[in-house]
Each structure stands twice: as C-alpha cells, then as structure tokens.
C-alpha positions as CSV (number, residue, x, y, z in Angstrom):
1,M,95.9,113.8,108.7
2,H,99.4,115.0,110.3
3,T,100.0,111.2,111.1
4,I,99.5,110.1,107.4
5,T,101.9,112.8,106.2
6,I,104.5,111.6,108.6
7,E,104.0,108.1,107.6
8,M,104.2,109.0,104.0
9,N,107.2,111.0,104.3
10,R,109.0,107.9,106.1
11,I,108.0,105.9,103.0
12,I,109.2,108.4,100.4
13,Q,112.6,108.7,102.6
14,L,113.0,105.0,102.6
15,Q,112.4,104.8,99.1
16,K,115.0,107.4,98.4
17,F,117.6,105.3,100.4
18,I,116.9,102.3,98.3
19,L,117.1,104.3,95.1
20,E,120.5,105.6,96.2
21,D,121.7,102.0,97.3
22,A,120.1,99.0,96.2
23,T,121.8,96.8,98.7
24,D,120.5,98.9,101.7
25,V,118.7,95.7,103.3
26,F,117.8,97.7,106.5
27,S,116.1,100.4,104.5
28,R,114.0,97.9,102.4
29,Y,113.1,96.0,105.8
30,A,112.0,99.2,107.5
31,L,110.0,100.2,104.2
32,G,108.4,96.7,104.6
33,L,107.2,97.6,108.1
34,E,106.0,100.9,107.1
35,Y,103.8,99.4,104.6
36,V,102.6,97.3,107.1
37,K,101.6,100.1,109.5
38,E,99.9,101.7,106.5
39,E,98.1,98.5,105.7
40,D,99.5,98.3,102.2
41,F,100.1,94.7,102.4
42,L,100.8,94.1,98.7
43,E,103.8,96.4,99.2
44,A,104.7,95.4,102.4
45,E,105.0,91.6,100.8
46,K,107.0,92.6,98.0
47,C,109.6,94.1,100.1
48,F,109.9,91.0,102.6
49,Q,109.8,88.6,99.5
50,Y,112.6,90.6,97.8
51,L,114.8,90.4,101.1
52,I,114.0,86.5,101.4
53,V,115.1,86.0,97.9
54,N,118.2,88.3,97.7
55,H,119.1,88.6,101.4
56,P,118.0,85.4,102.9
57,T,120.4,85.7,105.8
58,Y,118.5,88.9,107.2
59,I,116.7,87.1,109.8
60,G,114.2,89.6,110.9
61,T,112.5,89.3,107.7
62,Y,111.2,85.7,108.5
63,Y,109.1,86.7,111.6
64,Q,107.7,90.1,110.0
65,F,106.7,88.3,106.8
66,G,105.2,85.3,108.7
67,K,103.1,87.4,110.8
68,L,102.0,89.5,107.8
69,L,101.0,86.6,105.9
70,Q,99.4,85.1,108.8
71,R,97.4,88.6,109.3
72,E,96.3,88.0,105.6
73,G,94.9,84.5,106.4
74,K,97.7,82.9,104.4
75,E,98.5,80.5,107.3
76,D,100.3,77.8,105.1
77,E,102.5,80.4,103.7
78,A,103.2,81.8,107.0
79,K,104.0,78.4,108.4
80,N,106.5,77.9,105.6
81,I,108.2,81.2,106.3
82,F,108.4,80.6,110.1
83,K,109.9,77.3,109.2
84,K,112.4,78.5,106.8
85,G,113.6,81.1,109.2
86,M,113.8,78.3,111.9
87,R,116.1,76.3,109.8
88,L,118.3,79.4,109.1
89,T,118.6,80.3,112.9
90,N,118.6,76.9,114.5
91,L,122.4,77.0,115.7
92,S,123.4,80.6,115.1
93,D,120.7,82.6,116.9
94,T,118.6,80.8,119.5
95,K,116.6,84.0,120.6
96,T,115.2,84.6,116.8
97,Y,114.8,80.7,116.6
98,S,112.6,80.8,119.8
99,E,110.6,83.7,118.4
100,L,109.9,82.0,115.2
101,Q,109.1,78.9,117.0
102,N,106.7,80.4,119.2
103,A,105.1,82.3,116.3
104,L,104.5,79.0,114.7
105,T,103.2,77.2,117.5
106,N,100.9,79.9,118.1
107,L,99.7,79.9,114.6
108,E,99.3,76.1,114.6
109,L,97.3,76.2,117.8
110,G,95.2,79.2,116.6
111,I,96.3,81.6,119.3
112,D,96.4,85.2,118.5
113,E,99.4,87.1,119.7
C-alpha cells in the first residue's frame, strides 16, 4: 500500500509540473515511465505519443515507446517506432542508435530482453 502511495504521488507531482509548464518535456517523459511502472499502458502511450508528435527530437522516447508497444504485443508499431528513432539518431547519437537497433533486431528475432 505504501509503494502505491509513493508512485501515485510521483504521478500527481509530474502532472502538476506539466500543468505549470506544458513545454516541460522531461516531466512528460518521466510521467510516461511512471505510468509504465503502474501498468497504465494507455496513459503511458498518450505521453509517449505526445512527445513523438510535439517533441520528435526527444530521442529517449523512441526506445521507451517501442518497448511499451512490444510489451503490449503491438510488434509492427514497435518496429516502426524503433526505425523512426534510428533515422533521427543515425548520425547524431550513435549510442542511442545502437540501442534502438538492438531492440529492433531482438524484436524481429523474437528475443526477449
């Protein structure tokens, strides 16, 4: 019970940050991660989708959103998100590109990480 209270407090606090500053990209990303922890996948998807549409250069979103979609069994959507992130990071961020590429390859091979 105590853990649930802490998690909900984080969600409430992040929602407040976003209400105070709608351009707070990190808080929205962190909110999506908190929803994943709580297994509220619909709300997590909303956060990640918002970031991809409104802040497409926030690269971490692609890995987390792809993994969420994969977890939900939406493999084709996950592949598309990984590939989109790879296109954005191809020359600018080799570490993230490599992480996305590994996630995509593992998904295509049916390997669970």
